[in-house]
C-alpha positions in Angstrom: 75.3 82.6 76.7 71.6 81.6 76.6 69.8 81.3 73.2 68.3 84.6 71.7 70.5 86.9 74.3 72.6 89.0 73.0 75.4 90.6 74.5 74.8 94.4 74.4 77.9 96.9 74.5 77.9 99.3 77.4 77.3 101.9 74.9 73.6 101.2 74.1 71.0 104.2 74.1 69.2 102.8 77.4 72.8 102.6 79.1 73.6 106.3 78.5 70.0 106.9 80.6 71.6 106.5 84.2 68.6 105.7 86.9 69.8 106.0 90.5 67.0 104.9 93.7 68.2 105.4 96.9 67.4 106.3 100.6 66.3 110.3 100.9 69.4 112.4 101.6 71.4 115.1 99.9 73.6 114.0 96.9 76.5 116.0 95.2 75.2 117.3 92.0 75.4 120.4 89.8 73.7 124.0 89.4 73.8 127.3 87.9 72.2 130.5 87.9 73.0 133.8 86.9 71.6 137.0 85.5 72.2 137.9 81.7 71.4 141.0 80.4 68.8 140.3 78.0 68.4 142.2 74.5 64.5 143.6 73.5 62.1 141.0 72.3 58.3 140.6 71.8 56.9 137.4 73.5 53.6 135.3 71.0 51.6 133.0 71.8 49.5 130.5 70.5 47.9 127.2 70.0 48.0 124.5 66.6 45.1 122.0 66.4 44.3 119.8 63.5 41.6 121.2 61.1 40.6 117.6 60.9 40.3 116.5 64.6 40.7 119.9 66.3 43.1 117.9 68.7 46.3 119.7 69.6 49.5 119.1 67.3 52.0 117.8 69.8 55.4 119.2 69.4 54.9 120.9 65.9 57.6 122.8 64.6 57.5 126.3 65.2 60.1 128.5 63.5 60.8 132.1 62.6 61.6 132.7 59.1 64.8 133.9 58.2 66.5 133.1 61.3 67.2 129.7 63.3 65.1 130.7 66.2 62.4 128.1 66.8 60.7 126.1 69.3 57.8 123.4 69.6 54.3 123.2 70.7 53.8 121.4 74.3 51.2 118.4 74.8 48.5 120.9 74.7 49.6 122.2 71.1 50.8 125.4 73.1 53.7 127.5 72.3 55.3 130.6 73.2 58.3 132.0 70.9 60.6 135.1 72.0 61.5 137.0 68.9 64.1 139.9 69.2 62.5 143.3 67.9 64.6 143.8 64.8 62.6 140.5 63.6 59.5 141.3 64.3 57.8 142.0 60.9 59.1 138.3 59.8 56.4 135.2 59.7 56.6 131.9 61.5 56.7 128.5 60.0 54.5 125.7 61.4 55.2 122.2 60.1 53.7 118.9 61.5 54.2 115.6 60.2 51.1 114.3 58.0 49.7 118.0 57.9 50.2 120.9 55.2 53.3 123.6 56.4 51.8 127.2 57.3 52.9 130.3 57.3 51.4 133.3 59.4 53.2 136.6 60.0 54.1 137.1 63.9 52.0 140.3 64.4 48.8 137.9 64.1 50.4 136.1 67.0 49.8 139.3 69.1 46.3 138.2 70.5 45.7 135.9 73.4 44.0 132.9 72.6 45.7 132.7 69.3 44.3 129.3 67.3 46.0 128.2 64.5 44.3 124.8 62.3 47.0 122.9 60.0 45.2 121.1 57.2 46.1 117.7 57.1 47.5 116.3 54.0 45.0 114.5 51.5 47.3 113.8 48.7 47.5 110.3 48.2 51.3 109.4 48.2 51.7 105.7 46.2 54.2 104.4 45.7 54.7 105.1 42.5 54.7 109.0 42.6 57.4 108.9 45.2 59.2 105.9 43.9 59.4 104.1 46.9 62.9 101.9 47.2 62.2 97.9 47.4 64.3 97.2 50.0 63.8 98.7 53.7 66.8 97.6 54.9 68.8 99.1 52.3 66.9 102.5 52.7 67.9 102.7 56.4 71.4 101.7 55.8 72.1 104.5 53.3 70.3 106.9 55.7 72.6 106.0 58.0 75.6 106.4 55.9 77.6 109.3 54.3 76.5 111.9 57.0 79.2 114.2 55.8 77.0 114.6 52.8 73.5 115.4 54.4 74.0 116.6 57.6 75.8 120.0 58.9 79.5 119.2 58.6 80.6 121.7 61.0 80.8 122.6 64.5 78.1 124.3 65.9 77.1 126.3 68.8 73.6 125.8 69.7 71.0 127.1 72.7 68.7 124.9 74.0 66.1 124.2 76.7 65.6 121.0 78.5 63.5 120.0 81.3 63.5 117.0 83.3 59.9 115.8 85.2 59.9 112.8 88.0 56.0 111.8 88.7 55.2 109.1 91.2 51.7 108.0 90.7 50.8 110.7 88.4 52.0 113.4 91.1 54.5 115.8 90.3 57.5 115.1 92.8 60.7 116.6 90.9 60.9 119.1 87.8 64.1 120.6 86.6 64.7 123.1 83.9 67.9 124.2 82.4 68.9 126.3 79.3 72.1 124.9 77.7 74.2 125.9 75.4 75.6 122.7 73.0 78.9 122.5 71.4 78.0 120.4 68.4 80.5 118.5 66.5 80.6 118.0 62.9 78.2 114.3 62.0 81.0 113.2 60.0 83.2 113.0 63.1 82.6 110.4 66.0 83.8 113.1 68.3 81.2 113.7 71.0 79.5 117.1 71.4 80.0 118.8 74.8 77.2 120.9 76.9 77.6 124.2 78.8 74.8 125.0 81.5 74.0 128.7 81.6 71.2 128.7 84.2 68.9 126.2 85.9 66.4 125.9 88.5 65.4 122.4 90.0 62.5 121.6 92.8 61.8 118.0 94.5 59.0 117.3 96.8 60.9 115.3 99.2 57.8 114.3 101.1 56.1 113.1 98.0 59.0 110.4 97.2 58.8 109.8 100.7 61.6 107.3 102.0 62.8 106.6 98.2 64.3 109.0 95.9 64.5 108.2 92.2 67.1 110.7 90.2 68.4 110.8 86.7 71.9 111.2 86.2 73.0 112.4 82.4 70.5 115.6 82.7 71.0 116.9 78.7 73.4 114.3 77.3 70.3 111.9 78.3 68.6 113.9 75.5 71.1 114.6 73.5 72.2 111.1 73.5 68.9 110.5 71.4 70.7 111.7 68.4 70.6 108.8 66.6 72.3 110.0 63.7 75.5 111.3 65.6 75.1 108.3 68.1 73.6 105.4 65.9 76.0 103.0 67.4 73.6 103.2 70.7 71.1 101.2 68.7 72.3 100.5 65.3 75.7 99.8 65.6 77.4 96.8 62.9 76.4 94.0 65.6 73.2 94.8 66.0 71.7 95.7 62.9 71.1 92.4 61.4 69.2 91.6 64.8 66.3 94.2 63.1 63.5 93.7 60.9 62.7 96.4 58.6 59.2 97.0 56.7 57.5 100.1 54.8 54.5 101.7 56.4 52.6 104.6 54.3 54.3 107.6 53.4 53.8 110.7 54.4 54.9 114.2 54.0 56.5 117.3 56.3 57.4 120.7 55.8 56.1 120.2 52.6 58.3 117.1 51.8 57.6 113.6 51.3 58.9 111.1 53.9 59.3 107.1 53.3 58.0 105.7 56.5 60.2 102.4 57.6 59.0 100.0 60.9 61.7 98.2 62.3 61.5 96.0 65.4 63.7 92.8 66.7 63.5 89.5 65.0 61.0 87.0 67.3 64.1 84.4 68.1 66.1 87.5 70.0 65.6 87.6 74.2 67.7 90.7 74.3 66.0 94.0 75.0 66.5 95.7 72.0 64.2 98.6 70.1 61.3 98.8 68.1 59.5 101.6 66.3 59.1 103.9 62.9 61.8 106.0 61.1 60.6 108.5 59.1 63.3 109.3 56.0 63.3 112.1 53.4 62.9 110.9 50.3 65.0 113.4 48.5 67.9 113.3 50.4 67.6 109.8 52.7 68.0 112.0 55.7 66.6 111.1 59.1 63.2 113.6 59.5 62.1 112.0 62.7 62.1 108.7 64.9 60.0 107.5 67.3 60.6 103.8 69.5 60.7 102.4 72.3 62.9 99.3 74.2 61.6 96.2 74.4 60.7 95.9 78.1 58.8 92.0 77.7 62.1 91.1 79.4 61.4 93.2 82.5 64.9 91.9 84.5 66.9 92.1 81.5 65.3 95.7 80.6 66.0 97.2 83.8 69.9 96.2 84.1 70.4 98.8 81.0 69.1 101.7 83.0 69.5 101.2 86.6 72.5 101.7 88.7 72.0 101.8 92.4 68.8 100.6 94.7 68.9 99.8 98.2 69.5 96.0 98.9 65.7 95.3 99.5 63.9 97.6 96.8 63.0 95.8 93.2 63.0 98.0 90.1 60.9 96.6 87.0 60.9 98.5 83.7 57.6 99.5 82.1 58.3 101.7 79.7 61.0 103.2 77.6 60.1 105.7 74.8 62.0 107.7 72.7 61.4 110.2 70.0 64.2 113.0 68.1 63.3 115.6 65.2 65.8 116.7 62.9 65.5 120.2 60.5 67.2 121.7 57.5 69.2 124.4 56.9 68.8 127.2 54.2 71.1 125.0 52.2 69.8 121.5 52.9 71.7 120.2 55.5 70.0 118.5 58.4 70.3 119.1 62.2 69.3 117.9 65.6 66.8 119.5 66.7 64.5 118.1 69.5 64.0 114.7 71.5 62.3 113.4 74.2 62.5 110.3 76.2 59.9 108.9 78.5 60.7 106.4 81.5 58.3 104.5 83.7 59.4 102.3 86.3 57.4 100.1 89.2 59.4 100.6 92.2 58.6 98.0 95.3 59.9 97.0 98.7 60.2 93.4 99.4 57.7 91.7 101.8 55.5 95.2 101.3 51.9 94.3 99.4 51.9 97.5 97.1 54.4 99.2 94.5 54.9 102.7 93.1 55.0 103.7 89.3 57.8 106.4 88.8 57.7 107.9 85.3 60.3 110.3 83.9 60.3 112.6 80.9 62.5 114.6 79.7 63.0 116.9 76.4 65.2 119.2 74.7 64.3 121.6 72.0 67.1 123.7 70.1 65.7 127.2 70.0 68.7 128.9 68.3 71.7 128.0 66.8 75.0 129.3 64.7 78.5 128.1 63.2 80.8 127.9 65.6 84.1 129.3 64.0 85.4 130.9 67.5 83.2 130.4 70.7 85.4 128.3 73.1 83.5 126.0 75.2 83.5 127.7 78.7 85.3 124.7 81.1 83.8 126.2 84.1 80.5 125.8 83.3 80.6 122.8 81.0 78.8 119.7 82.5 79.9 116.0 82.4 77.4 113.2 81.2 77.3 111.9 85.0 75.5 115.2 86.0 72.3 114.8 88.1 71.2 118.7 88.5 70.9 119.6 91.9 67.9 121.2 94.1 68.1 125.3 93.4 64.3 126.2 93.8 64.8 130.3 93.9 64.5 130.7 90.3 60.9 129.5 90.7 59.8 133.0 92.2 61.4 135.1 89.5 58.4 134.8 86.8 61.2 136.1 84.0 64.1 134.0 85.3 64.3 132.7 81.8 64.6 136.4 80.3 65.4 136.4 76.6 65.6 132.6 75.9 63.2 130.2 74.1 61.4 127.5 76.6 58.7 124.4 75.8 55.7 126.0 77.0 54.8 124.4 80.2 51.4 122.3 80.1 48.7 122.7 82.8 50.4 120.5 85.3 54.0 121.9 85.1 52.3 125.1 85.4 50.8 124.3 88.4 54.0 122.6 90.2 55.9 125.8 89.3 52.7 127.9 91.3 52.9 125.4 94.0 56.8 125.8 94.3 56.6 129.5 93.9 54.1 129.8 96.6 55.9 127.9 98.9 59.1 130.1 98.4 56.8 133.1 99.5 56.0 131.5 102.9 59.6 131.1 103.0 60.3 134.2 102.5 57.7 135.6 105.0 59.0 133.2 107.5 62.5 135.0 107.4 61.0 138.1 107.7 59.1 137.6 110.8 
């Protein structure tokens, strides 16, 4: 083995995201769509900004008090929240890293263009007043240990919204969305979580993809495996942990809780692509609150091997970016659980002997919008999806503005709204031709 190279296990996080590049033709994949009977609900909208900068706060957490209903803001700071009428008198709690948590009534969100500004935390969090541990490496180890004490340690049934986009040269080429049920296993066990597909829709513009199609295998599992507390061997397994350097960053707050910030990166003598980023650790419980990290893609040939499983012989693929984010929330009794994850991948694809190449950007995200303890609900085997899933093209759902019914989703940003509108118009044209 070359000096500085490590033998990575097949269970690395990157290897859970399988990239398929192939000539355009139909693939066997999976979709599900059925109409559900929706209970009565009200819809609330708003936009979250920082009071200091007036910029949108991206991925701010929006939670209904005295319930498990939640969503997050999109890249424009916007959100939509569907709440049963029986909870209409409740409040909404809004939290974002480094800002004071704010609570407002649902009724205050009834109007259009509601903007809520969060105040940046002004209190200086010195190392003295939050008693920062001396050893960053030891703190991370403590965070990853004793999961049964810090995290939800019973089976839970989660409702989540999943979105997957593929862009070629910054233009939308594929959009997939789904509501799923996550059968989450206790954090104290090694048993893997299962996913059941409730309903989905997907459209791919093959003319924009030209002769090559880029598809992501794994669907919602690709987001779920970013839960590095449950699947910590994907990054911090016992063998690889010692190849990282850890150091403290400036402490901060989220949801009125003090948070340690730990920076990590692979040691400079290691050539094999590992990860670098920040871990946000609750100062009271030593639980992971959030993590932002990315794969080191400086060694492009080695990095792409972790993702790529299939491609035409005359096509070269290089990894340009692989960035990850995962967030956790607390239950009323102080236990933490997975709530959101985001993965962004960028690849350069080039035919040999051709002058120009194309950049493909893949973004996946999944937000838990509700959950309950799972005592009796059994997994629907007919709708269970496998980690090898590729969501199929099923565009009919884009023509129905009420497709999601009562389910909460991540409010689409402007570019996705534009893509949905174009798909809807294309479907209208097809329907009119059929009527002639």
